[in-house]
C-alpha positions in Angstrom: 0.0 0.0 0.0 2.0 3.0 1.3 5.4 1.6 0.6 6.2 -2.1 0.0 9.0 -1.9 2.6 6.7 -0.9 5.5 3.9 -2.9 7.1 0.9 -2.0 9.1 2.6 -3.8 12.0 5.7 -1.6 11.9 6.2 0.8 14.8 5.4 4.4 14.3 9.0 5.4 13.9 9.5 2.8 11.2 6.4 3.9 9.3 7.7 7.4 9.1 11.3 6.4 8.4 12.5 8.1 11.6 15.0 7.0 14.2 13.4 5.5 17.3 14.2 8.3 19.7 12.6 11.2 21.6 14.1 14.0 19.7 12.6 14.2 16.2 12.9 16.4 13.2 9.4 17.8 13.1 9.8 18.9 9.5 10.8 15.4 8.5 7.9 14.0 10.4 5.5 16.4 8.7 6.9 15.7 5.2 6.7 11.9 5.7 3.2 12.3 7.0 2.0 14.3 4.0 3.7 11.8 1.7 2.1 8.8 3.4 -1.2 10.5 3.7 -1.3 11.2 -0.1 -0.3 7.6 -0.8 -2.9 6.0 1.5 -5.9 8.3 1.3 -9.0 6.2 0.7 -10.1 8.6 -2.1 -7.2 7.3 -4.2 -8.8 3.9 -4.1 -12.4 4.9 -5.0 -12.4 2.6 -8.1 -10.5 -0.2 -6.4 -11.7 -3.5 -5.1 -13.4 -3.7 -1.7 -10.3 -5.3 -0.2 -8.1 -2.5 -1.5 -10.5 0.1 -0.1 -10.4 -1.6 3.3 -6.7 -1.7 3.3 -6.5 2.0 2.3 -8.7 2.9 5.3 -6.5 0.8 7.6 -3.4 2.5 6.3 -4.9 6.0 6.5 -6.0 5.3 10.1 -2.6 3.8 11.1 -0.7 6.8 9.6 -3.0 9.3 11.3 -2.7 7.6 14.7 1.0 7.3 14.4 1.5 10.9 13.4 -0.7 12.1 16.3 1.4 10.0 18.7 4.8 11.1 17.4 3.8 14.7 17.1 3.0 15.0 20.9 6.3 14.9 22.9 4.7 13.2 26.0 2.8 10.6 23.9 6.0 10.0 21.9 7.9 9.4 25.2 5.2 7.0 26.5 5.2 5.1 23.2 9.0 4.8 23.2 8.8 3.4 26.8 6.1 0.9 25.6 8.2 -0.2 22.7 11.0 -0.9 25.2 8.9 -3.0 27.5 7.7 -0.4 30.0 4.1 0.7 30.9 4.0 4.3 32.0 0.2 4.2 32.1 0.3 1.2 34.4 0.6 1.2 38.2 2.7 4.2 39.3 4.5 2.5 42.1 8.0 3.4 41.0 7.7 7.2 41.2 10.6 8.8 43.0 9.9 9.9 46.6 10.8 13.5 45.7 8.1 13.6 43.1 5.5 12.2 45.5 6.5 14.9 48.0 6.2 17.5 45.2 2.7 16.2 44.3 1.6 16.5 47.9 3.0 20.1 48.2 1.3 21.1 45.0 -2.0 19.6 46.2 -1.7 21.5 49.5 -0.9 24.7 47.7 -3.9 24.2 45.5 -6.2 23.8 48.5 -5.0 27.0 50.0 -5.3 29.1 46.8 -8.1 31.5 46.6 -7.0 33.9 43.9 -6.2 33.7 40.2 -2.8 35.3 40.6 -1.6 32.6 43.1 -3.1 29.9 40.9 -1.2 31.3 37.8 2.0 31.2 39.8 1.4 27.5 40.7 0.5 26.7 37.1 3.8 28.4 36.0 5.7 26.3 38.6 4.1 23.1 37.4 4.7 24.0 33.7 8.4 24.6 34.5 8.6 21.1 36.1 6.9 19.7 32.9 9.6 21.4 30.8 12.3 20.0 33.1 10.9 16.5 32.8 10.7 16.7 29.0 14.4 17.7 28.9 15.2 14.8 31.3 13.2 12.2 29.4 15.0 13.3 26.1 18.3 12.5 27.9 17.0 9.2 29.3 15.8 8.1 25.9 18.2 9.5 23.4 21.5 9.4 25.3 21.1 6.8 28.0 18.6 4.5 26.2 17.3 3.9 29.8 13.7 2.6 29.5 13.1 2.2 33.3 14.3 5.8 34.0 12.2 7.1 31.1 9.2 5.2 32.3 9.4 6.9 35.8 9.8 10.3 34.1 6.8 9.5 31.8 4.7 8.7 34.8 5.7 12.0 36.3 4.7 13.7 33.1 1.3 12.0 33.1 0.7 13.3 36.6 1.9 16.8 35.8 -0.3 16.9 32.7 -3.4 15.8 34.6 -2.6 18.3 37.4 -2.1 21.1 34.9 -5.6 20.4 33.4 -7.0 20.5 37.0 -5.2 23.9 37.6 -6.5 25.3 34.3 -10.1 24.3 35.1 -9.8 25.9 38.5 -8.4 29.1 37.0 -11.2 29.2 34.5 -13.7 28.8 37.3 -12.1 31.7 39.3 -12.1 33.9 36.2 -15.7 33.1 35.5 -16.7 33.9 39.0 -15.1 37.4 38.9 
């Protein structure tokens, strides 16, 4: 279908012809996506057999899902961990004690916040920690090839992302109330 050398069962990095790492060339990812999308789009197979149409839909879906996953740094890190035998979305029992303490401190701070300005400061602090974790996971994946360490950092990122959503919702509620 897309390219006789790639298969639906290939991993996302292989489908796009990219190295299996955290740091990606976003221009190369986009160019490969556009090329694959044009090759696999179901409209190109309108006059083909039913089997070829089904295959085209499968390929288009696979390409779109893979692109979405690789385009998002956190999802890309989680996917890399999964390819390397880890499960960041599984039980989060191996989080470092320092992160657990940080989570408790953030939760306590959130309970005490009553104004938008203080909430924005907390959101900035959490966003800075997310940026630090993304830098750390890039090192763990690309330089160290350490799936276990990357898994723990990916778990931290999942918590941070969820907490940032919670903070953003509370900020919106405070702004709506004023």
